[in-house]
Structures are given as C-alpha cells and as structure tokens.
N, C-alpha and C positions, 0 to 999 in steps of 0.2 A: 499851436494855436495861430490862427490867421492874423495877419497884420492889416490894419486899415490905414490908408493915407487919404487925406481930404483937404480941399480948399473950398472956396465959395460955390463953384460949379461942378467940380469933379470929386468923385469918391472911388477909390480902388480897394478891392479886397485881394490880398496877396497871400497865397498858401505857402506856409513854411515847409522846408524839406521833410518829406516823409509823413506829413500831416494826414494826407489822404492818398494822393497818388504814390504808388510804390512799384510801378511797372519798370520794364527795362528799355523802354523806347525814349520817352520824353525827358526833358530836363527837370530835375527836382529843385534846382537852386533858385527858388523864389518864383512863383507862377502867378500872374495876374489872372484870377479866375472870374472876376466880375468888375465891370466899370459902370458907374452911374453918372450920366451927364445930365445935369439939371433934373435929377431924380429918375431919369429913364434908364433902364438896363440896356446894355449894348452887346453882351456876349452870351454865347451858348456853348455847345460841346460837340465833340467828335460824333457822338451818337445822339439820336433824337430822345426827347424827354421820355422817361419810363423805360428806356433801353440802355441807360448809362450805368457804368461801373466805374466809380471815381478812382478805384485802385489801379486800373489798367488802361483806361481810355483818357484822351486829352480833353481839356476844357479851357475856355477863355483864350488867353494869349499864350499858348503852350509851345515853347521852342524845342528844337531838336538838333543835335549835332550828328552828322554822318549818316543820314538816311540811306544813302547809297555808298558814299566814300567813307566807309567806317575805318577808324584808325586802328592799325595793327592787326586786323583780323587775318590777313594773308601771311603775316610774319611769324605766327606762333603755331605750335602743334595743337591738335585736338586735346581738349581738357585743360589747356592753359587759359589765362584770363587776358582780355583786351579791354582798353579803355573806351567807355561810352561817356563822353564829356558831360559833366553835370549830373550824371545818373549813377554810375558806379563802375565796377569791374565786372565784365560779363564773361561767362565761361563758354569757350568755343565748342561747338558741336561738329558733327561730321558733315554738315551741309553748308552751302554758301551762306554768308550773312543775309538775313532777311529781317527788316525792321519790325514786322508784326510778331516775330517769334518772342515768346517770353523766356528770356535766358535766365539761367541761374545767376544771381546778382550778389556781389559783395558791395555793401553800401559805403559811400564815401564819408569823410569827416566834414560835416557841414557846420556853419555858424552864421548868425545873422544879427542885425541890429536895426531897430527903428530909431533913426537919428532925430526925426522931428515928425510933425503931423504931415509933412510933405515929402519926406525922404526916408528910404530904407536901403540897406546894403546887405547882400547875401554873398557868402564866400564858401568855397570848398577847396580842399587840398587832397589830391589823389594819392600821394605817395608815389613810389616808383616800382613798376613791375615790367619785366621783359623790355627794359630800356625806355619805357614811356612814363611820363609824369608831367603834371601841370598844376597850376593854381588858377582858379577861375573865380572872378568877382563880377557880380551883377548889381548895378545901382539903379534904383527906380526913383525918379524925382518929379514932382508936380510943379508947374508954374502956370498960373492963369488958366487958360482953356487948353493946355497941353501937358503932356508928361513925356519924359524921355527914359528909355531903357538903355543904359550904357554897359558895355562889356569890356572886360580885360582878361585875356588869356595869356598866361605866362608858361612857357615851356621849361620845366625844371628837369626834364629827362635827358637821355642821351640820343634820342632819335627825333627826327623832324616830325611835326604834326601837320598833316595835310588833310583837310576835310571841309565840309560845308556846315553852315548853320542857317536856319530859317525859323520863322514863327508861323505856326498853323493858327492864323487869326480866325478863330471861330466866332463870326460876327452874326448877330441877330438884333438889330436896333429895335428898341421899344417892345421887345418880346412879340413882335408881329411876324408871322411866317414869311419866308422869302416869297417875293412876287413882283408884279409890275410896278410897284411903288419904289423899287430899288434900281439904281444904276451904278455900275462899277466902272471907273475910268483909271487908266494909267497915264503917266506923263510922257508917253510915246505912242505913235501910231504903229499898228502891226497888221500883217496880212493874214487873214484867217486861213488861207490856203497853205501857209507855211508853218502852221502850228505843228509841233511834234506829235501831239495827241489831241483829239477832239472826240470826247466820249459822251454819248447820250445827251446832246444839246439840241438835236433837231426838234422843232416845234416847242422848244423851251426857251431858247435864248435868241435874241436879236443882236447881231454883232454890230457895234459902232466902230468908228475909225480907230478909237483908242480904248475900247472896253466892251461892255455888254449891258444889255437891258433884258429883263425877264418878260416873257410873254404871259406866264402863268406861274402858279406855285409848283415847284418840282414834285414829282412823284417817284423820282429815281435819284441815285447819286450820280453827279455829272463831274466832268473833269476836262480842263484845258491845260495841256502841257506845252511848255516852251514859248510862252507869250513874249518873253524877252528876246529869244532867239529869232522870233518872227517879225521883229520890228522892221519897218519899211526903210528908214533912212540909214540903217546900219551904223548909227552913231553909238557905238557900244562903250563910250566913255562917260555917259551920263548917269548920275546917281538915280536910284529907283524911287518911285513914289506911286501910291494908289490912293484914290478917293472914292468913298462909298456915299452916295447921296440918297436920302430917304425922303421922298416927297410926302409921305404920310405924316411923319413927325416933324419935318422941316429941319432935320439934323444932317450935317455932313461930318464924316469921320475920315481921317486920312492918316497914312503912315509915310513918313519921309525917311529914307535911309541915308546914312553918312557914307555909303559905299556904292560902287558900280555893281549892279546886280549880276551875279553869275548865271542865274536861272530864275524863271518866274512861272508859277503855276496858279490855277484857280480850281478849287474843289468845293463841293458842297452838297447839300440835300435840302429837304423841305424846311428845316429849321437852322440853316447855316450857309453862309458864303465865306469862303476862306481864300483870300488872295495871299500869295506866299512869295516873298522876295528873299532869294538865297544869296549868301555871301560865301566866297571861296577863301579859305584860310590856309596860309603857308607860314608856319611858325618854327623857326630853327631853334635848336637847343640854346638856352641862355637868352632868348629873345621873347618879346611879348607883342601882342596885337590888341589894339583898341578899335571899337566901332560902336555905333549907336543907332537907335531907331526912335524917331519922335512922332508921337501920336497927337493929332490936333482935332479940335471939335468946333463946330459952328452951329448956330440955330437956336 
C-alpha cells in the first residue's frame, strides 16, 4: 500500500516495494510516483497516458542504478545472478547487459517505515552472491516547500561496487502537455555543438545558454546526451542543479544534487520532460556512500 507524506503545500505519494512496479530495471526501494504542489500534480510516466504498464515502466521520480555500468555482469558466467541495486538479483543471459531487457529476477528483502507525516524510510538488504552484497537505505523527508531524498549504500560484500545512479524525473507540471510554456535550465552553460547526442530536437527545441525552451508540443521522443560534458567553462567541480519553469501555472520546480554530476541527459515526449543528473559511485568492501537530492518548489 502506498505511503503519503504531506505538509501545508506539498503532498507525495510513495509506492512501496513491489506494490505495482515489478520490473528488472528501476529501483523498487520507495518510489515517489506523484507530487502535488498547492494541489497541482507535477509528475507523469515513462510512457504516455493509456500506454503505461505500471509493472514494467517507470513513473514519477524513478531512479536506477547501473543503466550502463552494471555491477558484476562481466564477472559472472551465464546463468549466474548479478546485483541490480534496489531491484533484485538478475539472471545473466548470453547477451551484453541491456537495461530494457526484462531479466529473470530474484526479489530482495525490503522493509519500510512511515516515521511521521513528513518522513519515510525504505530499506533493502541484498545478501551476498558471487562476492557482491549491499544494504541500501532511502529516506524521504518534507520541509516547507522542499523535500529531500537521501541515500546510503553500504558495501557488505567482498568486491568493490562501481556504478552510477540517477533519477528519471518524469515531469509534467499541472497535467498540461509539454510545450512553449516550459523552460528547463541547468546551473551551468553548455555548448550545443559539444553534446554527445542530440536526437529529434530540430524545430522542437530552442537552445538557451544553459538549457532549453520548447517551440511546440513534441510529437516524437527527443534526447540530449552529455549536457554536463558539454559545459563551456569546464568547471567540473560544481554540484549539479536543474530548474523547470512553467509560465502557465507560475510554478518552478528544481532538483539540487549534493554531488558533482558524472553525466547529465534530457529525455522526453509529449507528456514528459526528464532531466537526469547522474552520480558515479565507488564503494569499497566495508565502506558506505551517502548522497542526496533536494527538490524545491516556488509559485
């Protein structure tokens, strides 16, 4: 059963592990599936309305570990199990790892607690297989017009954990289709020519010095890869942040990371814009790593 957190201006719906999503890609360990800010919905999904399957596709603020740098896949033989953090143990097949594949899944041991109307904690313990093992805790807490998602990843295995984590922020303020009323900005300037990928943005997106504006409502899926890597000043020691401004509703929503971005993408479609700040994680056996993301609202 979903958990609801709330204060005077914010309400969050958080899906408990295995409640609906049961795929082998995204994190199960507590997922914010909807945000209401002053009564207005802010989130959508990986697929457009009427094309969604909540069991296998992402929704809301759905995070993922190891979309490309998957832990342990190259270290084990076909038929053995590798860890997908926060998801489960996945059975390796004969092909290279691919995040869209629905792997055979052994589910983790999950637990959770609603501490108060403004705080919830989600936990999972992987056990140890093939030398890998971890404990992973996610804490979600509201304060005024912000909430923070805090992470702790403890390596309890014998092998180093090296991977990425990011949130697919499926944003759709006030349930209004993506369009010219929206502007996305990062806290750095970047050079469009130096993007690693720029897919289907012609006649759709106007590029600003530090972000983008829409010319119209998208009729295709679009993608910008490597927005962080394309930054002009090459100051790669700055923590990442994005801000989405909605002139139609007067709402601003932002995510501020506690870490230096390893990589940044933007993806979306007619009913979604998804800015993605990646963190790189190196966690030695017996060590742990903490990081957080703070979401703020104005308007």
